TIRO-602345 format. One record per residue (C-alpha): y, x, z. Coordinates in Angstrom, 3 decimals, padded with zeros to 6 digits. Each point is the difference from the previous one (the first is absolute). Example, Ala and Ser with C-alpha at 12.3 -4.5 7.8 and 13.67 -1.06 7.14 Angstrom:
<rs>
- Y; X; Z
- -004.500; 012.300; 007.800
- 003.440; 001.370; -000.660
</rs>
This chain:
<rs>
- Y; X; Z
- -143.843; 018.456; 125.480
- 001.511; 003.207; -000.354
- 002.698; -000.169; -002.282
- 001.647; 004.207; 000.119
- -001.897; 001.529; -003.013
- 001.877; 002.558; -001.735
- 003.323; -000.460; -002.206
- 000.608; -003.557; 001.823
- 004.081; -000.973; 000.302
- 001.900; -002.083; 002.383
- 003.261; -001.741; 000.132
- 001.649; -000.505; 003.316
- 003.104; -002.193; 000.195
- 001.796; 000.643; 003.172
- -001.100; 003.645; 000.549
- 002.998; 000.361; 002.433
- -000.953; -002.298; 002.259
- -002.154; 000.896; 003.146
- -003.772; -002.191; -001.959
- 001.315; 001.289; -002.997
- 000.404; 004.033; 000.832
- -003.508; -000.878; 002.157
- -001.710; -001.478; -003.757
- 001.291; 002.614; -001.551
- -001.494; 003.153; 002.085
- -003.108; -002.189; 000.478
- -000.575; -000.088; -004.098
- 000.941; 003.800; -000.004
- -002.642; 000.784; 002.650
- -002.343; -002.078; -002.523
- 000.114; 002.131; -002.110
- 002.443; -002.248; -002.537
- 000.998; 002.397; -002.713
- 003.377; -001.420; -000.735
- 001.959; -002.577; 002.434
- 003.226; -001.781; -001.415
- 001.985; -000.347; 002.896
- 002.807; -002.561; -000.010
- 003.013; -000.419; 001.829
- 003.806; -001.392; -000.185
- 001.212; 003.428; 000.475
- -002.367; 001.947; -001.963
- -000.160; 002.712; 002.360
- -003.784; 000.554; 000.942
- -001.085; 003.309; 000.467
- -001.468; 001.320; -003.414
- -003.102; 001.824; -000.258
- -002.736; 000.947; -002.753
- -001.571; -003.380; 001.166
- 002.990; -002.343; 001.254
- 002.468; -001.132; -002.820
- 003.279; -001.735; 001.439
- 001.427; -003.028; -001.816
- 003.142; -002.263; 000.779
- 000.139; -003.642; 000.028
- 001.335; -003.419; 001.311
- -001.460; -002.899; 000.964
- 003.202; -001.439; -000.869
- 000.371; 001.262; -003.717
- -002.974; -000.840; -002.537
- 001.563; 003.208; -002.206
- -000.535; 002.481; 002.402
- -003.789; -001.861; 000.118
- -000.792; -000.063; -003.570
- 001.112; 003.907; 000.051
- -002.331; 000.481; 002.274
- -002.855; -001.695; -001.462
- 000.368; 001.735; -003.381
- 000.279; 003.718; 001.619
- -003.068; -000.486; 001.049
- -001.626; -002.020; -003.257
- -001.212; 003.380; -001.293
- -002.243; 000.387; 003.018
- -000.536; -003.560; 001.381
- -000.851; -000.076; 003.940
- -003.599; -001.111; 001.339
- 001.389; -001.020; 002.927
- 003.221; -001.800; 000.767
- 001.804; -000.329; 003.241
- 003.479; -001.979; 000.521
- 000.500; 001.197; 003.790
- 003.428; -001.624; 000.419
- 001.158; -003.493; 001.499
- 003.225; -000.703; 002.674
- -000.421; -001.948; 003.018
- 003.352; 000.629; 001.120
- 003.110; 000.852; -002.158
- 002.748; 002.879; 000.615
- 002.359; -001.638; 000.889
- -002.457; -001.353; 002.844
- -000.448; -003.395; -000.999
- -003.365; -001.624; 000.449
- -002.469; -001.357; 000.675
- 000.742; -003.491; 000.367
- -001.461; -001.426; 003.360
- 000.958; -003.441; -000.934
- 001.167; -002.253; -002.492
- 003.832; -000.048; 001.268
- -000.223; 003.895; -000.801
- -000.613; -000.392; -003.924
- 002.234; 001.449; -002.376
- -000.273; -000.010; -003.799
- 001.346; 003.071; -000.663
- -002.640; 002.188; 002.504
- -002.642; -002.128; -001.075
- 001.145; 001.050; -003.805
- -000.291; 003.591; 001.172
- -003.707; -000.003; 001.619
- -001.257; -002.245; -002.969
- 001.028; 002.241; -002.108
- -001.261; 003.332; 001.929
- -003.219; -001.828; 001.160
- -000.674; -001.731; -002.909
- 002.135; 000.290; -003.233
- -000.245; 003.962; 000.134
- -003.279; 000.410; 000.153
- -000.954; -002.692; -002.389
- 002.250; 002.084; -002.485
- -002.448; 003.220; 000.742
- -002.762; -002.133; -001.125
- 001.619; -001.374; -002.742
- 000.286; 003.263; -001.328
- -002.736; 001.665; 001.209
- -003.069; -001.843; 000.106
- -000.089; 000.070; -003.579
- -000.043; 004.043; -000.010
- -003.444; -000.622; 001.694
- -003.080; 001.198; -001.446
- -002.129; -002.495; -001.916
- -003.192; 002.123; 000.683
- -000.418; 000.612; 003.384
- 000.857; -000.733; 003.090
- 003.550; -000.220; 001.050
- 001.613; -001.481; 003.083
- 003.670; -001.220; 000.453
- 000.544; -000.697; 004.127
- 003.439; -001.523; 001.433
- 001.056; 000.618; 003.887
- -000.238; -003.990; 000.875
- 000.041; -001.422; 003.560
- -002.218; -001.900; 002.270
- 002.788; -001.770; 000.705
- 000.256; -001.222; -003.612
- -003.245; -002.232; 000.320
- 000.867; -003.738; 000.203
- -003.501; -000.543; 001.359
- 000.630; 002.051; 003.011
- 003.566; -001.208; 000.960
- 000.059; -000.958; 003.202
- 003.613; 001.242; 001.463
- 002.215; -000.873; -002.815
- 003.770; 002.221; -000.186
- 000.286; 002.697; -002.014
- 000.593; -002.528; -002.664
- 001.087; 002.640; -002.902
- -002.490; 002.491; 000.734
- -003.090; -002.372; 000.106
- 001.267; -001.929; -003.252
- 000.901; 003.635; -001.726
- -003.587; 001.070; 000.703
- -002.239; -003.442; -000.648
- 002.225; 000.012; -003.110
- -001.827; 003.934; -000.392
- -003.290; -001.668; 000.241
- 000.510; -002.205; -002.042
- 001.050; 002.536; -003.388
- -002.901; 001.826; 001.273
- -002.595; -002.752; -000.674
- 001.806; -001.162; -003.367
- -000.252; 004.002; -001.040
- -003.274; 000.129; 001.120
- -001.111; -002.869; -002.511
- 001.843; 000.742; -002.615
- -001.168; 004.249; 000.033
- -003.351; -001.057; -000.061
- 000.173; -001.220; -002.775
- 000.341; 003.292; -001.606
- -000.771; 002.379; 002.195
- -003.257; -000.845; 001.455
- -000.334; 002.820; 002.883
- 003.989; -000.428; 001.267
- 000.322; -000.831; 003.427
- 003.601; -001.596; 001.156
- 000.105; -000.140; 003.431
- 002.155; -000.856; 003.024
- -000.027; 002.524; 003.383
- 000.811; -000.771; 003.370
- 000.821; 003.236; 001.554
- -000.132; -000.446; 003.640
- 003.445; 000.422; 002.474
- 000.640; 002.951; -001.211
- 002.149; 002.797; 001.913
- 002.867; 000.036; -002.914
- 003.638; -001.273; 000.035
- -000.933; -003.429; -001.334
- -001.802; -000.047; 003.198
- 001.946; 001.544; 002.659
- 002.112; -002.889; 001.538
- -003.366; -002.309; 000.470
- -002.277; 002.516; 001.811
- 000.605; -001.416; 003.321
- -003.055; -001.329; 001.814
- -002.306; 001.139; -002.458
- -003.697; 000.534; 001.382
- -001.019; 003.347; 000.891
- -001.557; 001.107; -003.579
- 001.386; -002.708; -002.046
- 002.823; 002.278; -001.963
- -001.033; 002.639; -002.615
- 001.473; 003.032; -000.847
- 000.760; 000.186; -003.641
- -002.935; 002.380; -000.847
- -002.266; -002.387; 001.677
- 000.469; -003.224; -002.533
- 000.656; 002.142; -002.638
- -003.809; 001.156; 000.972
- -001.403; -003.347; 000.102
- 001.872; -001.251; -002.955
- -001.616; 002.225; -002.236
- -002.897; -000.585; 001.828
- 000.029; -003.633; -000.655
- 000.429; 000.469; -003.912
- -002.783; 002.104; -000.066
- -002.205; -002.651; 000.371
- 001.375; -002.943; -001.860
- -001.915; -001.379; -002.994
- 001.960; -001.811; -002.784
- -001.337; -003.599; 001.466
- 002.565; 001.026; 003.450
- 002.681; -000.077; -002.534
- 003.141; -002.800; 000.631
- -000.799; 000.658; 003.845
- 001.972; 001.281; 002.674
- -001.718; 002.102; 002.425
- 000.953; 002.041; 003.348
- -000.762; 003.751; 001.000
- -003.116; -000.806; 001.792
- -001.032; -001.396; -004.014
- -000.020; -003.348; 001.774
- 001.206; -002.871; -002.510
- 003.504; -001.512; 001.234
- -000.086; -004.327; -000.684
- 002.531; -001.198; -003.064
</rs>
């Protein structure tokens, strides 16, 4: 399915991260005429296509303000390219229940679950009703309950599992008014970014993707999705991730 006609608008929340930057570049290559690029600092380089904006996953007011900024040209595709595995102070992921810390859990859920949910709260109502539109949030295979064989990484797993449930909920609600809307989670693979760097040791050759490879694959997957796929999670190769 070709998703790149003229005058298409996109929004990327998390445009300063490795995958977010690559998504912006790929969207621009695909001919998107307006790309809202959001980051905490709002310092993404602007040009005729890229329109930087500021948001903070811990501030609903900042997300609401960003949505109002885009209301006059609602995006056809909204990408939430955010997530955290290890906090800035080095905490996480927990390998044992003995390591559980309520404050660490709160911060991980804020960034991986609550923040993206607030983006959905304020952005999904902007989505056009008369044509195909996509909301996709970066999730993770590790958030699959059915695929969990190793345990551990409690806060990260649980926060991504909760995000996947919210994606399902949002897809059901949006289908009542937006018949062509597609709401999905996307597993980007193991990508060479700051998030994965401490855990890249021992990876099989070829398993580590560059941000550009991942972004290109994810957009390719989005091209193939139909409204019937809404509410599910897919990996970078287009394969469904078990719930």
